[in-house]
C-alpha positions in Angstrom: -7.8 -53.0 -29.8 -6.2 -55.4 -27.0 -4.2 -58.3 -28.8 -4.1 -60.5 -25.4 -6.7 -63.0 -23.5 -8.3 -61.5 -20.7 -9.0 -63.3 -17.6 -12.7 -62.6 -16.5 -15.1 -64.6 -13.8 -18.6 -65.6 -15.1 -21.4 -67.8 -13.3 -22.5 -70.9 -15.0 -26.5 -70.4 -15.7 -27.0 -74.3 -15.3 -25.5 -75.2 -12.5 -24.1 -71.7 -10.9 -20.7 -72.3 -10.4 -18.6 -69.4 -10.9 -16.0 -70.0 -13.4 -12.8 -68.3 -14.7 -12.5 -68.0 -18.6 -10.2 -66.1 -20.9 -11.7 -63.3 -23.2 -10.1 -62.5 -26.5 -10.1 -58.8 -26.5 -8.8 -58.5 -30.2 -12.1 -60.1 -31.5 -14.4 -57.4 -31.1 -17.8 -58.0 -30.5 -18.7 -61.7 -30.6 -20.3 -64.8 -29.4 -19.3 -68.1 -28.7 -20.4 -71.5 -26.9 -18.0 -72.6 -24.1 -18.8 -75.7 -22.2 -18.9 -75.2 -18.2 -15.7 -76.3 -16.3 -18.0 -78.3 -13.8 -21.3 -79.7 -15.2 -20.1 -79.7 -19.2 -23.3 -77.6 -20.4 -22.9 -75.1 -23.8 -22.6 -71.8 -22.3 -23.3 -69.2 -24.8 -21.0 -66.4 -24.0 -21.2 -62.7 -25.2 -18.5 -60.4 -25.4 -19.4 -56.6 -26.0 -16.5 -54.0 -26.4 -16.4 -50.5 -26.8 -15.1 -47.9 -29.3 -11.4 -48.2 -27.6 -11.5 -51.9 -27.7 -12.2 -52.4 -23.9 -14.7 -55.1 -22.8 -17.8 -53.6 -21.4 -19.9 -56.5 -20.6 -19.7 -60.2 -20.8 -22.7 -62.3 -20.7 -23.2 -65.7 -19.8 -26.3 -67.9 -20.7 -27.8 -70.9 -21.5 -27.5 -71.7 -25.4 -31.7 -71.5 -25.7 -32.0 -67.8 -24.2 
């Protein structure tokens, strides 16, 4: 499993801006809230990893979805 922060790009589900985020590769499958760097709205970020510890999917959605 990776022990580094991985840079990734997402789009804010509120304002549509492209954002660069850092994803913890050592945390396994997880979800957390991060505020948009542009509009400050709370984005729920869900990270899915495979059995080898590689990030396979990052979802960014409103906290009410």
